[in-house]
Phi, psi and omega in degrees: 000119183285327179277122178247115181298150177233141179227148171273128180237123185297328181208134181231122178287154180291151179286153354277131180204160175249151187222124174278123182275145177292162187302315179301317179293319179298316182295322180297316182288316189273315185271317184280307182273346180058042177282153180236175181308136179095350179286141180260150177208171181249147175233141174234145188248177183298341179271004178081016179267146181242139183236156170256133182228164176229140180282118181270317179224113181275066183252158172238144013274350181234115175276162180241132180233157175245138179276123185262327189228154171292156187288148167293154178293143176302148181250152170081005184286336186262356186259214181293135176243113187246123179248146177241116172266105189249118173298133186301120177272171179277168177058220183256023182297331180295327177301315180296318180298317179295316183295308183285330176294323175297315178297327183284338179111014177291138185260341186211135178241132176235101175291133186240143169259110180252177188296326181256016178299126177283318181277120176226080185296148175296139181308330180291342181269347189294324180298316179295317180298314181298321179296316179294318180296321178296321178296323178296318179297316180296315181295322178296320177296316180300319184287320188266355176094006177282144175263331184268111179286127180300152178279133177248119179269160175296156176302131185237146172285145187303306187296312176299323180293325182299339177290349181266003182303331182294347177288346187248151176288329184208133178239123184247134180230101176299130184218223186279168183294339179283352176288159177301155179289154177301317181301317180298316182291318179295318179295335178277352181228060187293339184261004180297135179234336177245106190239137176248123174255128183251132179234129182279179182278184180306324181273359178085173177285148171277154176304326180295319178295321179295316178296318179299318179296315179298319179299333181260012171103003179285154179247109172296142180219159168241147185263148180279056184218166166296175178297129184255149173288161182297329180280352179256326190301316183295323180292316178296314181298316179299319180296318179295319179295315179301317182294322181292314185272337180230065182296143179283127179300146179291147178289151176089177183289000000 
């Protein structure tokens, strides 16, 4: 079988060991994929390690699996670390941003409340939203083959969060066309490894927010693209940053 299912497992004992799977994982393997005893699958844990397992008992509500191999080493810890500070969009656009951002290689998501944010969830709803968003990140990793689940931070207010810009080597804020080009700014920071990309809301950044960001060390940039939606801008920006710092080697000698 060329397709090998992958599951996120919160904790995996070292081999040889048996592991009782939680009901959602059991249901996915047994009911959705229709796996039977003896089927092999992969598991990845919160540390980004991957294991090979075999289904011992395809039972519901809890299937039983055996751990066959020691974990692969976590990937990506020594390279580029890319964070996205995303102003909360309306509707379910954040779901799309998390899913596609995971596929793009973003390592950290920070949902932001900015001055023009349309979405302002009640604090009582944030726990439910964060839980749903984490599930989206895990599912996106399972689907795209990533072992390292991106870090999701709590929703943050813009001004207190801007004081954390010093944690990053480079902070990028897409703004108006009169700002320097993204290429110019990246070429001026060739050794940056911890990068924060900031994306504003549907209504854009206010001039006050841009000044505040610049005062704290952010670099406004303009992208070589048409005007992008808030749910698109972060994905495009992340892809450009990844390409600049991690160019794909050319094929052939």
